[in-house]
C-alpha positions in Angstrom: -24.0 -3.5 -23.0 -21.7 -1.1 -24.9 -21.1 2.6 -25.4 -20.2 4.8 -28.4 -18.2 8.0 -28.2 -18.1 10.4 -31.2 -15.4 13.1 -31.2 -16.4 16.3 -33.0 -13.1 18.2 -33.3 -14.3 21.8 -34.0 -14.7 24.9 -31.9 -15.6 28.5 -32.6 -12.6 29.7 -30.6 -10.0 28.2 -28.3 -10.6 28.3 -24.5 -7.3 29.3 -22.9 -7.2 26.2 -20.6 -8.1 23.6 -23.1 -5.7 20.9 -24.3 -8.2 18.6 -26.1 -7.9 17.9 -29.9 -9.8 20.5 -31.9 -9.6 23.0 -34.7 -11.2 26.5 -34.9 -11.5 26.1 -38.7 -14.8 24.5 -39.8 -13.4 23.8 -43.3 -13.5 20.1 -43.0 -16.7 19.8 -40.9 -18.8 18.0 -43.6 -15.9 15.9 -44.7 -15.3 14.9 -41.1 -19.0 13.8 -40.7 -18.6 11.7 -43.9 -15.4 10.1 -42.5 -17.0 9.4 -39.1 -19.9 7.7 -40.8 -17.5 5.6 -42.9 -15.6 4.7 -39.8 -18.8 3.4 -38.3 -19.0 1.0 -41.1 -15.4 0.0 -41.0 -15.5 -0.7 -37.2 -19.0 -2.2 -37.0 -17.6 -5.4 -35.6 -15.4 -3.9 -32.8 -18.1 -4.2 -30.2 -19.1 -7.8 -29.5 -22.3 -6.6 -27.9 -24.1 -4.3 -30.3 -26.8 -3.3 -27.8 -25.8 0.3 -27.1 -26.7 1.9 -23.7 -25.0 5.3 -24.4 -24.0 7.5 -27.3 -21.9 10.5 -26.4 -21.1 13.4 -28.8 -18.0 15.1 -27.3 -15.3 17.4 -28.6 -14.6 20.1 -29.4 -18.1 21.5 -29.8 -20.6 19.0 -31.1 -23.4 21.7 -30.9 -21.8 23.1 -34.1 -23.2 20.2 -36.0 -26.1 20.9 -38.4 -29.4 19.0 -38.5 -28.1 17.3 -41.7 -24.9 16.3 -39.9 -26.7 14.7 -37.0 -29.2 12.9 -39.2 -26.3 11.4 -41.3 -24.5 10.1 -38.1 -27.7 8.7 -36.6 -28.6 6.9 -39.8 -25.1 5.4 -40.0 -25.3 4.2 -36.4 -28.7 2.7 -36.9 -27.5 0.5 -39.7 -24.8 -1.1 -37.6 -25.9 -1.0 -33.9 -29.0 -1.5 -31.8 -30.2 1.4 -29.7 -33.6 2.7 -28.5 -35.4 5.5 -26.8 -33.9 4.2 -23.6 -30.4 4.7 -24.7 -28.7 7.8 -23.1 -27.7 10.0 -26.0 -25.7 13.0 -24.9 -24.5 16.0 -26.9 -22.0 18.5 -25.5 -23.1 22.1 -26.2 -21.8 25.6 -25.7 -24.3 28.2 -24.5 -23.7 30.5 -27.5 -24.8 27.7 -29.8 -28.1 27.0 -28.1 -30.4 29.3 -30.1 -34.2 28.5 -30.3 -33.6 26.9 -33.7 -30.8 24.7 -32.5 -32.6 23.6 -29.4 -35.6 22.7 -31.6 -33.3 20.5 -33.8 -31.9 18.7 -30.8 -35.3 18.2 -29.3 -36.6 16.6 -32.5 -33.6 14.3 -32.8 -32.7 11.2 -30.8 -30.7 13.3 -28.4 -32.1 13.1 -24.9 -29.4 14.7 -22.8 -27.4 17.9 -23.1 -24.1 18.5 -21.4 -23.7 22.3 -21.4 -20.3 23.9 -20.9 -21.5 26.8 -18.6 -18.1 26.9 -16.6 -19.3 30.1 -14.8 -22.2 32.6 -14.6 -19.7 35.4 -13.9 -18.4 37.5 -16.8 -14.9 37.9 -15.3 -14.4 34.1 -15.1 -15.6 33.6 -18.7 -13.3 36.3 -20.0 -10.3 34.8 -18.1 -11.0 31.4 -19.7 -11.7 33.0 -23.2 -15.1 31.3 -23.4 -17.2 32.1 -26.5 -20.4 32.9 -24.5 -21.2 35.6 -22.0 -22.9 35.5 -18.5 -26.3 36.3 -19.9 -26.1 33.4 -22.4 -25.0 31.0 -19.6 -28.3 31.6 -17.8 -30.7 31.9 -20.8 -29.5 28.7 -22.5 -30.5 26.6 -19.5 -34.0 28.1 -19.2 -34.6 27.9 -23.0 -33.6 24.3 -23.1 -35.9 23.4 -20.2 -38.7 25.4 -21.7 -38.6 23.4 -24.9 -38.5 20.1 -23.0 -34.8 19.3 -22.8 -34.7 18.9 -19.0 -32.1 16.1 -18.8 -29.2 18.5 -18.5 -25.6 18.1 -17.2 -23.8 21.4 -16.7 -20.1 22.0 -16.2 -18.5 24.4 -13.8 -14.8 25.3 -13.3 -13.5 26.4 -9.9 -10.2 27.7 -8.7 -9.8 30.5 -11.2 -8.0 33.7 -9.9 -11.1 35.6 -10.9 -13.4 33.4 -8.8 -14.0 34.6 -5.3 -15.7 32.4 -2.7 -18.8 34.5 -3.1 -18.8 34.1 -6.9 -18.3 30.3 -6.5 -21.2 30.0 -4.1 -23.3 32.0 -6.4 -22.4 29.7 -9.3 -23.4 26.6 -7.4 -26.6 28.1 -6.0 -27.7 29.1 -9.5 -27.2 25.5 -10.7 -29.4 24.3 -7.8 -32.0 27.0 -8.5 -32.2 25.9 -12.1 -32.9 22.4 -10.9 -30.0 20.9 -13.0 -30.0 17.1 -12.3 -26.3 16.6 -13.0 -23.3 18.8 -12.3 -19.7 18.3 -13.3 -17.1 20.5 -11.6 -13.4 20.7 -12.4 -10.5 22.5 -10.9 -8.9 24.9 -13.4 -5.7 23.3 -14.4 -2.8 25.0 -16.3 -1.9 22.3 -18.9 1.4 22.6 -20.6 1.1 23.9 -24.2 -2.1 25.8 -23.6 -2.6 29.5 -24.0 -3.2 29.7 -20.2 0.2 28.0 -19.6 1.9 30.7 -21.7 0.0 33.5 -20.1 0.9 32.3 -16.6 4.6 31.8 -17.5 4.8 35.3 -18.9 3.0 37.0 -16.1 0.1 38.1 -18.2 -2.4 36.4 -15.8 -2.3 35.3 -12.2 -1.4 31.6 -11.6 -3.9 29.2 -10.1 -3.7 28.9 -6.3 -4.3 25.3 -5.3 -5.4 26.3 -1.8 -8.2 28.3 -3.4 -9.3 25.4 -5.5 -9.3 23.1 -2.5 -11.5 25.5 -0.6 -13.9 25.8 -3.5 -14.0 22.0 -3.7 -15.0 21.8 0.0 -17.7 24.4 -0.6 -19.0 22.4 -3.6 -19.2 19.2 -1.7 -21.0 20.8 1.2 -23.6 22.7 -0.8 -24.4 20.0 -3.2 -24.7 17.4 -0.4 -27.2 19.8 1.2 -29.1 20.0 -2.1 -29.4 16.1 -2.1 -26.9 15.4 -4.9 -24.9 12.2 -4.8 -21.2 12.7 -5.2 -20.7 9.6 -7.3 -17.3 10.5 -8.8 -14.8 13.1 -7.7 -15.8 15.6 -10.4 -19.5 14.5 -10.8 -22.6 15.1 -8.8 -26.1 13.9 -9.6 -29.7 13.6 -8.3 -31.1 10.1 -8.0 -31.5 8.3 -11.3 -29.4 10.9 -13.1 -25.9 9.4 -13.0 -24.3 9.7 -16.4 -24.7 6.3 -18.0 -21.8 7.0 -20.5 -19.2 8.1 -17.9 -20.3 5.5 -15.4 -19.7 2.9 -18.1 -16.1 4.2 -18.5 -15.5 3.9 -14.7 -17.1 0.4 -14.6 -15.1 -1.0 -17.5 -17.9 -1.4 -20.0 -16.6 -1.7 -23.6 -16.9 1.4 -25.8 -16.1 2.4 -29.4 -14.5 5.8 -30.0 -15.1 7.4 -33.4 -13.4 10.5 -34.9 -9.9 11.9 -34.6 -8.2 11.4 -31.2 -11.1 9.2 -30.0 -10.2 6.3 -27.7 -11.8 2.8 -27.6 -11.7 0.0 -25.0 -12.6 -3.7 -25.7 -13.7 -4.2 -22.1 -10.8 -6.6 -21.4 -7.2 -5.5 -21.9 -6.9 -3.6 -25.2 -7.2 0.1 -25.8 -6.9 1.9 -29.1 -7.0 5.5 -30.3 -7.4 7.4 -33.5 -4.9 9.7 -35.1 -5.3 13.3 -33.7 -5.0 15.1 -37.0 -8.2 16.1 -38.9 -7.0 16.1 -42.5 -4.9 12.9 -42.2 -7.8 11.2 -40.3 -10.2 12.1 -43.1 -7.7 11.0 -45.8 -7.0 7.7 -44.2 -10.7 6.9 -43.7 -11.4 7.8 -47.3 -8.9 5.2 -48.3 -10.6 2.7 -46.0 -7.6 2.6 -43.7 -8.2 2.9 -40.0 -5.7 5.5 -38.5 -5.5 3.6 -35.2 -2.8 2.7 -32.7 -3.3 -0.1 -30.1 -2.1 -0.9 -26.7 -2.5 -4.2 -24.8 -2.5 -3.6 -21.0 -0.3 -5.7 -18.8 -1.8 -7.1 -15.7 0.0 -4.5 -13.6 -1.2 -1.7 -15.9 -4.8 -3.0 -15.7 -4.5 -3.1 -11.9 -3.2 0.4 -11.7 -6.0 1.7 -14.0 -8.6 -0.1 -12.0 -7.4 1.5 -8.8 -7.2 5.0 -10.4 -10.7 4.9 -11.8 -12.6 3.0 -9.2 -11.2 4.8 -6.2 -12.6 8.0 -7.7 -16.2 6.7 -7.7 -19.0 6.0 -5.2 -18.5 2.3 -6.1 -15.0 2.3 -4.6 -12.5 -0.6 -4.6 -14.1 -3.9 -3.6 -11.5 -6.2 -2.2 -13.3 -9.1 -3.9 -12.5 -7.6 -7.3 -8.9 -7.4 -6.3 -9.0 -11.1 -5.3 -10.6 -12.2 -8.5 -8.9 -9.9 -11.1 -5.6 -9.2 -9.5 -4.8 -11.8 -6.9 -1.0 -11.1 -7.0 -1.6 -7.5 -6.0 -3.9 -8.2 -3.0 -1.2 -8.2 -0.3 0.5 -5.1 -1.8 -2.9 -3.3 -1.9 -3.8 -4.1 1.7 -0.4 -3.1 3.0 -0.3 0.3 1.2 -3.9 1.3 2.0 -3.4 1.1 5.8 -1.9 4.6 6.3 -4.9 6.2 4.5 -7.4 4.2 6.6 -5.5 5.4 9.7 -5.6 9.1 8.5 -9.3 8.8 7.6 -8.7 9.6 4.0 -10.3 6.2 3.2 -13.1 4.3 4.9 -13.7 0.5 4.7 -17.4 -0.6 4.6 -18.5 -4.2 3.7 -15.1 -4.9 2.1 -15.3 -1.8 -0.1 -12.7 1.0 0.2 -14.0 4.5 -0.5 -12.5 8.0 -0.3 -13.8 10.3 2.4 -14.3 14.0 1.6 -10.7 14.7 2.8 -9.5 11.8 0.7 -11.1 13.2 -2.4 -8.8 16.2 -2.2 -5.8 14.0 -2.6 -7.4 11.1 -4.5 -4.8 11.0 -7.3 -2.0 11.0 -4.8 -3.5 8.1 -2.9 -4.0 6.1 -6.1 -0.4 6.6 -7.1 0.7 5.3 -3.7 -1.3 2.1 -4.4 0.1 1.6 -7.9 2.1 -1.5 -8.5 5.3 -1.3 -10.5 
């Protein structure tokens, strides 16, 4: 069981909050696809298990790919890896790209799941974030995708924006429920250093993010989606039964995956991570010379323990003390000692030897993880 992530580093325009690797110039798009396909050949032996359970096109904006681009990538994957109609194949898409023609291309391809960057159904929110789509497109793209048969949809929302009132936030959630979206990812608006939003906040051009507003929105989100029978299976992810994201779940459960394209990360499932150069022209040039532009990192036992705590505590699967005993026996006493205050404060509950965050714990999940880190 393995996964494949493909990074498509192009966008029509830059969202003010985004700090991912991308370019708004499409000059190298076809060259990039050629390079990714060559990287597939060069790294065909990275995954020991070539039976692929998930393929994920992320970015950037993968919905900018043409039919020819997608065919080329799928053909290259088919030559080196085993995947089937049961494999979850997700493509991230922006609403403004989802024309009838584009949806038809996706529906006739191996893609069987869309991850749509809605972010909000409110125009003021979208303008604050500098999204390329408008409120009308946000609604129409979901209906159009469902009408054509693409019903396995994950949609993103962003909360905590100064433009998002409680009423607006509730309306956003309720529209998702009304559309019968089976998977919802929701993220607090974060002002990342080096982004346009960071500059605007520092210069007083826009209002800063209020953490208390974001915390209240998160409480509303958990309550309303619980009432709508969504499982809160990871801090930022909610799904109906049988609609957990296979790809992201694999990340959280330590399944090996291969990352392709500039800035893409890979994990061998044991102790080694690697990542590609985050520079489009240099990535392409290196691959054209049959040189992999990759850096590697071998995790220490302490690093692996810290990462395990950080990732697993965020999920519905929680931290099983038996995993600590088998994988990190030297950290067991440290873990049990430092978890006690959060059990006492009801931020964490213990059930059948598994430690899980409560709703109040989810609000400070990263803080709790850091308190449990070993040095």
